[in-house]
C-alpha positions in Angstrom: 9.1 -23.7 33.4 9.5 -20.5 31.8 7.3 -19.7 29.1 8.7 -18.5 25.9 7.0 -16.8 23.0 7.1 -18.1 19.3 9.5 -15.5 17.8 12.6 -14.0 18.5 12.5 -10.1 19.4 14.7 -8.3 17.0 14.1 -4.7 17.2 11.4 -2.0 18.1 10.2 0.1 15.1 8.1 3.1 14.0 5.7 2.9 11.0 2.6 4.5 9.9 -1.2 2.6 9.6 -2.0 2.0 6.3 -5.5 3.1 6.9 -5.1 6.6 8.8 -1.2 7.1 7.9 -0.6 8.1 11.7 2.5 7.1 13.2 2.4 3.7 15.0 5.0 1.6 17.1 5.8 -1.7 15.9 8.2 -4.8 16.5 10.7 -6.6 14.2 10.3 -10.1 15.1 12.2 -13.3 13.7 10.6 -16.7 13.1 10.4 -19.3 10.8 13.7 -18.1 9.4 11.9 -15.0 8.0 11.3 -11.5 9.4 7.9 -9.9 10.3 6.8 -6.5 11.0 3.8 -6.4 13.9 2.4 -2.7 14.1 -0.8 -1.7 15.9 -3.1 1.5 15.2 -5.2 2.5 18.2 -7.9 3.0 15.7 -7.6 0.5 13.1 -6.2 -2.5 14.9 -3.1 -4.7 14.5 -1.1 -5.4 11.3 1.4 -8.2 10.4 3.5 -7.7 7.5 6.4 -10.0 5.6 9.8 -7.7 5.8 12.0 -10.7 4.5 11.6 -14.1 3.9 15.6 -14.7 4.6 16.5 -13.7 8.1 20.3 -14.0 7.7 20.2 -11.6 4.3 18.0 -9.2 6.2 20.3 -9.1 9.3 23.5 -8.9 6.9 22.0 -5.6 5.4 21.3 -4.1 8.7 24.6 -5.2 10.6 27.3 -5.9 8.1 26.4 -3.2 5.1 26.7 -0.1 7.2 28.6 2.9 6.0 28.7 6.8 6.9 25.9 8.5 5.7 26.7 11.1 2.8 24.8 14.3 3.3 23.9 16.7 0.7 25.2 20.0 -0.1 22.0 21.4 1.3 18.5 20.5 3.0 15.2 21.8 1.9 12.9 21.5 4.8 13.1 21.9 8.3 12.3 19.3 10.8 9.2 20.2 12.4 6.5 17.4 12.6 9.0 14.4 12.5 9.7 11.9 9.8 8.1 10.9 7.4 6.0 14.3 7.6 8.9 17.0 6.9 10.2 15.7 3.4 12.0 17.0 1.4 14.7 16.4 2.2 14.6 17.8 6.0 17.9 17.8 8.1 17.2 14.5 9.9 17.5 12.8 6.2 20.8 10.4 6.4 21.5 10.3 2.6 21.9 12.2 -0.3 20.2 11.3 -3.4 22.2 9.0 -5.4 19.6 9.1 -8.0 17.5 12.2 -8.5 14.2 11.9 -10.5 12.5 15.0 -12.5 9.2 14.2 -13.7 8.2 16.0 -16.9 4.8 14.7 -17.4 1.6 13.0 -16.3 0.7 12.1 -19.5 1.6 8.6 -20.9 0.6 6.6 -24.1 -0.4 3.6 -22.2 -2.7 3.4 -19.2 -1.1 0.5 -17.3 -3.4 -1.3 -14.5 -0.2 -0.9 -12.3 1.4 2.5 -11.9 2.7 4.3 -8.9 2.5 7.4 -10.6 -1.3 6.8 -11.7 -0.2 8.3 -15.0 -1.9 7.3 -18.4 -3.8 8.4 -21.3 -6.5 10.1 -18.8 -4.0 12.7 -17.7 -3.2 15.9 -19.3 -1.1 17.7 -16.9 3.0 18.3 -18.2 5.4 21.0 -16.6 6.9 23.6 -19.0 10.3 23.7 -19.9 11.4 26.9 -17.2 9.8 24.6 -14.3 11.7 21.7 -15.4 14.8 23.7 -15.7 14.3 25.1 -11.9 13.7 21.3 -10.9 17.0 20.5 -12.4 18.6 23.4 -10.5 17.2 22.1 -7.5 18.9 19.0 -8.0 22.0 20.7 -8.7 21.9 22.7 -5.5 21.1 19.7 -3.3 24.1 17.6 -5.2 26.4 20.0 -7.1 27.3 17.6 -9.5 24.7 15.2 -9.4 25.6 11.3 -10.2 22.6 10.2 -11.8 19.3 12.2 -12.6 16.4 10.2 -14.5 13.8 12.1 -16.5 10.7 10.7 -16.0 6.7 10.7 -16.1 4.3 9.7 -17.2 6.1 8.7 -20.4 8.7 11.5 -20.9 9.4 10.9 -24.4 6.0 12.4 -25.7 6.7 15.7 -24.1 6.3 18.2 -26.9 9.9 19.8 -25.6 11.6 16.5 -24.7 14.7 17.2 -26.6 14.9 20.7 -25.2 14.6 18.7 -21.8 17.7 16.5 -22.2 19.3 19.6 -23.5 18.8 21.5 -20.5 20.1 18.4 -18.2 23.2 17.9 -20.3 24.0 21.7 -20.1 24.1 21.1 -15.8 27.0 19.5 -14.2 25.1 15.8 -14.3 27.3 13.0 -14.6 24.8 10.7 -16.0 21.2 11.2 -17.6 18.8 8.3 -17.6 15.2 8.5 -19.6 12.7 6.3 -18.0 10.5 5.1 -20.7 8.2 2.3 -22.0 9.9 1.9 -24.9 6.7 2.7 -27.5 8.0 5.9 -29.4 11.4 4.2 -29.3 10.3 1.1 -31.2 8.0 3.0 -33.6 9.8 6.2 -34.2 13.3 5.8 -36.2 14.0 9.5 -36.4 13.4 9.9 -32.7 15.8 6.8 -31.9 18.6 8.3 -34.0 18.3 11.7 -32.3 18.4 10.2 -28.9 21.4 8.4 -29.9 23.4 11.2 -30.4 23.5 12.0 -26.7 25.9 9.1 -25.8 27.9 8.3 -24.0 26.5 10.1 -20.6 23.0 8.8 -21.5 20.8 5.7 -20.6 17.7 4.4 -21.2 15.5 2.9 -18.0 13.5 0.7 -20.4 10.3 -1.1 -19.4 10.7 -4.9 -19.9 8.4 -6.9 -17.5 7.6 -10.2 -19.3 8.5 -12.2 -22.4 4.4 -13.5 -21.9 1.3 -11.9 -23.0 -0.8 -12.5 -20.1 1.7 -11.0 -17.7 2.0 -7.9 -20.0 -1.8 -7.5 -20.2 -2.1 -7.4 -16.6 0.7 -5.0 -15.7 0.5 -2.9 -18.7 -2.9 -3.3 -20.1 -1.5 -4.7 -23.9 0.4 -7.2 -25.2 3.6 -5.5 -25.8 5.9 -8.1 -26.4 6.9 -7.0 -30.2 7.4 -3.5 -28.6 9.7 -4.1 -26.2 11.9 -6.4 -28.2 12.0 -4.0 -31.0 13.0 -1.1 -28.3 16.0 -3.6 -27.5 17.0 -4.3 -31.1 16.9 -0.5 -31.8 18.9 0.0 -29.0 21.4 -2.7 -29.8 21.7 -1.2 -33.4 22.4 2.5 -32.5 24.3 1.5 -29.5 22.3 3.2 -26.9 23.1 1.8 -23.1 20.0 0.8 -21.7 18.8 -0.9 -18.4 15.7 -3.1 -18.3 13.3 -2.5 -15.8 11.0 -5.6 -14.6 8.1 -4.7 -12.2 7.5 -7.6 -10.5 4.3 -9.2 -9.2 4.0 -12.3 -7.2 2.6 -15.3 -8.9 2.4 -13.4 -12.3 5.9 -12.8 -13.6 8.0 -13.8 -10.6 8.9 -16.9 -12.3 10.7 -15.2 -15.3 13.4 -13.3 -13.3 16.2 -15.7 -14.0 15.2 -15.6 -18.1 15.0 -11.7 -18.3 18.6 -11.5 -16.8 19.8 -14.5 -18.9 18.4 -12.8 -21.9 19.9 -9.2 -21.0 23.3 -10.6 -21.0 23.0 -11.5 -24.7 21.7 -8.2 -25.7 25.1 -5.8 -26.6 23.0 -2.5 -25.4 21.8 -3.9 -22.1 23.9 -2.8 -19.0 21.8 -4.8 -16.5 18.3 -5.4 -15.1 16.6 -3.7 -12.3 13.7 -5.6 -10.7 11.2 -3.6 -8.7 8.3 -5.5 -6.8 5.1 -3.6 -6.8 4.6 -0.6 -4.6 1.2 -0.2 -3.2 0.7 3.5 -4.5 -1.0 5.1 -7.2 -3.0 2.7 -9.4 -2.7 -0.8 -8.4 -5.5 -2.8 -10.0 -6.0 -6.4 -8.9 -3.3 -6.0 -6.6 -3.8 -6.9 -2.7 -0.8 -5.8 -0.5 -1.4 -8.5 1.9 -1.7 -11.8 -0.7 0.5 -10.5 -3.6 3.5 -8.7 -1.6 6.8 -9.4 -2.6 9.9 -8.5 -0.4 13.6 -8.1 -1.9 14.6 -11.5 -0.4 11.8 -13.1 -2.3 13.0 -11.7 -5.5 16.6 -12.2 -4.8 16.0 -16.0 -4.2 14.2 -16.2 -7.6 16.8 -14.7 -9.5 19.3 -17.1 -7.7 17.3 -20.4 -8.4 16.5 -19.5 -11.8 19.8 -18.4 -13.3 23.0 -19.4 -12.9 24.6 -15.9 -13.6 25.2 -15.1 -10.0 25.6 -16.9 -6.7 24.3 -15.7 -3.3 27.8 -13.8 -2.5 27.1 -11.9 -5.5 23.8 -10.0 -5.0 24.4 -8.1 -1.9 22.9 -5.3 -0.1 23.7 -1.6 -1.4 25.2 0.2 1.6 23.7 3.6 1.0 20.2 1.9 1.6 20.7 -1.5 2.3 17.3 -2.2 3.2 15.9 -1.6 -0.1 18.2 -2.2 -2.7 20.7 -5.0 -3.8 23.0 -5.3 -6.3 25.1 -7.8 -8.4 28.0 -6.9 -11.1 29.1 -9.1 -13.7 31.8 -8.7 -16.5 30.2 -9.7 -19.9 33.0 -12.4 -21.4 33.3 -14.3 -24.5 32.7 -17.2 -21.9 29.7 -15.6 -20.3 29.2 -13.7 -17.6 31.7 -13.6 -14.5 30.7 -12.4 -11.3 32.4 -10.0 -9.6 31.3 -9.5 -5.8 32.0 -13.1 -5.0 35.5 -12.6 -5.8 35.7 -10.9 -2.0 36.8 -13.3 0.3 33.5 -13.6 2.8 35.7 -13.0 5.9 36.9 -9.8 4.6 33.9 -8.6 3.6 31.9 -9.6 7.0 34.8 -9.1 9.3 36.4 -6.1 8.1 40.1 -6.0 8.8 40.7 -8.8 11.3 43.1 -11.1 9.5 45.9 -8.5 8.6 48.5 -11.3 7.7 46.8 -13.0 4.7 44.9 -9.7 3.4 46.9 -6.8 4.1 44.7 -4.5 2.3 41.4 -5.5 3.7 40.1 -2.2 4.4 40.7 -1.1 0.8 39.2 -4.0 -0.4 35.9 -3.2 2.0 35.9 0.4 0.9 36.5 -0.4 -2.9 33.3 -3.2 -2.6 31.0 -0.7 -1.0 31.8 2.1 -3.5 30.9 0.0 -6.2 27.6 -1.3 -4.7 26.1 2.1 -5.3 23.0 3.2 -7.5 25.4 6.2 -8.0 26.9 5.1 -11.3 27.5 6.0 -15.0 29.8 4.8 -17.4 33.0 6.3 -16.0 32.4 5.8 -12.2 31.2 2.1 -12.7 34.3 1.0 -14.5 36.6 3.0 -12.2 35.0 1.4 -9.5 35.6 -1.9 -10.5 39.3 -1.4 -11.3 39.5 0.0 -7.8 38.2 -3.2 -6.5 40.0 -5.4 -8.6 43.2 -3.7 -7.9 42.6 -4.6 -4.1 42.2 -8.2 -4.4 45.1 -10.8 -4.6 45.5 -12.3 -7.8 42.9 -10.7 -9.8 43.7 -8.3 -12.5 41.2 -5.9 -14.6 41.0 -6.9 -18.2 42.8 -4.8 -20.7 40.6 -2.2 -22.2 37.3 -3.0 -20.4 34.6 -0.5 -20.0 31.0 0.3 -19.5 30.0 -1.7 -22.2 31.8 -4.7 -20.6 29.5 -4.4 -17.1 26.4 -5.9 -16.4 24.7 -5.2 -13.1 21.4 -6.5 -11.5 19.6 -4.4 -9.1 16.7 -5.1 -6.8 14.8 -2.1 -5.7 12.0 -2.7 -3.1 10.5 0.4 -2.2 8.3 0.5 1.1 4.7 1.8 1.3 2.4 2.3 3.8 2.0 -1.1 4.7 5.7 -2.4 5.5 7.3 1.2 5.9 9.9 1.5 8.5 11.1 4.9 9.4 14.5 4.0 10.3 14.9 2.7 6.8 13.3 5.8 5.3 16.0 8.1 6.6 18.4 6.3 4.3 16.2 6.6 1.1 18.8 7.4 -1.7 16.2 8.0 -4.6 14.9 11.5 -4.2 12.0 13.2 -6.5 12.6 16.8 -7.3 9.7 19.4 -7.0 9.1 22.6 -8.7 9.1 24.5 -5.4 12.7 23.0 -4.7 12.0 20.2 -2.4 13.6 16.5 -3.1 11.5 14.0 -1.7 12.2 10.4 -0.7 10.5 8.3 -3.4 8.6 6.1 -0.6 7.2 9.0 1.2 6.8 10.9 -2.0 4.0 8.4 -3.1 2.7 7.8 0.3 2.3 11.7 1.2 3.2 13.9 -1.4 2.4 13.1 -4.8 -0.5 15.3 -6.6 -3.0 15.9 -3.9 -1.9 13.8 -1.3 0.0 16.7 0.9 -3.6 18.1 1.5 -5.6 15.1 1.6 -3.3 12.6 3.9 -0.9 14.6 5.2 -2.4 17.9 6.3 -4.9 16.6 8.8 -1.9 15.0 10.5 0.0 18.0 10.7 -2.9 20.0 12.2 -3.5 17.3 14.9 0.5 17.3 15.8 0.3 21.1 16.1 -3.1 21.0 18.0 -1.5 18.7 20.8 1.6 21.1 21.0 -0.8 23.8 22.0 -2.7 21.5 24.8 
């Protein structure tokens, strides 16, 4: 009788050792309806990491939501040491920057126990306006007309040249400008908020909103920010400033609030959606154990679906530009409540393409329109236009008269990999890039792993030196 292993073998993979960061081989295995990465470092032994607790979703992301890679206008670095050691972006990367981040300062008016950038009140560095303009120019050189540029930090609103930075961004051919903020200055400085409102409509806030509970906020942010966060949203409602609520999710802490945050966001006129980000084990992560506390994208997705009735499983789908790491759902805000959109696409059309040409003559158009709408690279005009294209492709579904960006609501899950669950195959599709003063644009995952602050010297330089030495043998 043949012996069998207690799993199904799905694929090989390349990752890195979470101890020494050397590239290692691994396997993707399926068992107990879950997906696991098994990898082994010759020096530090074996590691087993949960990649998804939903095998069907993981396979759908890898096998169905696949589109041709979209290239940047230029590449910034040559292929030399191999992924992920050549970032920024090199010619081996498979996706342009749908979202490009420009970090203007390491200073912050909070020192959160969880911060992938390790920013806070103890940091003093900030970039001058000339340097920031060079970074914006690097984004434009790569993307020509960047879809979304996010001004970030640290806390960008405390930069002394903050409004000059916004002016510089708006002076360039950027379709949509976002500001990543903890909301403290927005909630407490009325003159600041009113000036911020003058940048509409190509403008949006990426507003921290992690929890309704004191304990969770103290754990994640080091302070009870419940009043500040609600005040910030109230200011956005009053001044008509579009915002996306951004929730950092920690297992066993605030993952029971996912549905409540979605449902509350749907009631706020200024809120265009909610983005959930499971903790990435990078930067400062006090009290976070990457084995015990790791949350996968599929776990967050299941929590949203179980805790809120706003969406069904057929609504919250992989984003084709980086399907392993990002999921998205769209809805229309209506007087009767949210109207989910993605599930309007017949399932066989989505999964089987143009097979049934008798019933759905426009199936390729439906698929293309859906894939176009499911993208992080959307501002007000492109989001509304993408939805119109999708609805026009569907039988007996009409786009409502006069709807626009204010009527749209999206839920996004962004699960950025770290040294534990890094899959180099997936990293090559990363579409969130961080601009650097030297002209490089580095994928978010590898930036926090190898390139932030002094990591390029501390972690990467020894690895590159060993690779170079091996070539000389």
